[in-house]
C-alpha positions as CSV (number, residue, x, y, z in Angstrom):
1,M,102.6,66.0,98.1
2,R,103.0,69.6,98.0
3,K,104.6,71.9,96.1
4,V,106.0,75.9,96.1
5,S,104.2,78.2,93.7
6,Y,105.1,81.6,93.9
7,L,101.6,83.1,92.0
8,P,100.8,85.1,95.3
9,L,104.5,87.4,95.1
10,W,103.2,87.4,90.4
11,H,100.2,88.7,91.9
12,L,102.0,90.9,94.2
13,L,104.5,92.6,91.1
14,L,101.1,93.1,89.0
15,E,99.7,94.5,91.8
16,R,101.8,97.1,91.9
17,G,103.0,97.1,88.4
18,M,106.5,96.1,88.4
19,T,108.1,93.4,86.1
20,K,109.8,90.5,87.5
21,S,113.0,92.0,86.4
22,Q,112.4,94.7,88.2
23,M,112.5,92.8,91.3
24,R,114.9,90.6,91.1
25,I,117.4,93.7,90.3
26,E,115.8,95.8,93.2
27,A,116.3,92.1,95.4
28,G,119.5,90.7,94.3
29,L,118.7,87.8,92.7
30,T,120.6,86.4,90.4
31,T,119.3,85.6,87.3
32,N,118.6,82.2,87.8
33,V,117.1,82.5,91.4
34,L,114.3,83.8,88.8
35,A,114.4,81.4,86.8
36,N,114.1,79.0,88.8
37,M,111.6,80.1,90.3
38,N,109.7,80.6,86.8
39,K,109.7,76.9,86.9
40,G,108.6,76.8,90.3
41,Q,111.8,75.4,91.7
42,H,112.3,75.7,95.1
43,I,114.9,78.5,96.2
44,S,117.1,79.4,99.3
45,M,115.3,80.5,102.4
46,E,118.0,83.5,102.0
47,S,116.1,84.4,98.5
48,L,112.7,84.9,99.7
49,I,114.1,87.0,102.6
50,R,115.7,89.3,100.1
51,I,111.9,89.2,98.2
52,C,110.4,90.2,101.1
53,D,113.1,93.4,102.0
54,A,113.2,94.5,98.6
55,L,109.1,94.4,98.3
56,D,108.4,95.3,102.4
57,C,106.2,92.1,102.7
58,E,104.9,89.2,104.5
59,L,106.5,85.3,103.2
60,K,103.3,84.2,102.3
61,D,102.7,87.4,99.9
62,V,105.7,85.6,98.6
63,V,104.9,81.6,98.3
64,E,102.8,79.5,98.8
65,L,102.7,75.1,99.0
66,V,100.1,73.8,96.9
67,K,98.6,70.3,97.3
68,T,99.3,67.9,94.0
69,E,97.5,65.1,93.5
70,E,99.9,61.9,92.9
């Protein structure tokens, strides 16, 4: 089984000196979407596209799938 990880995005934000809140505002996301991301939960494809557009990056720079042990 796999789970969603936003670790690539968190690293990208660090590289750019941007906070999660700044990214949320730039991408036009709600606080609930950011909260879900912080919990490693799924968000909509629309939200992912907004992040990519706001940061001028690709989906692979935002999210990755990681294997979990079950």
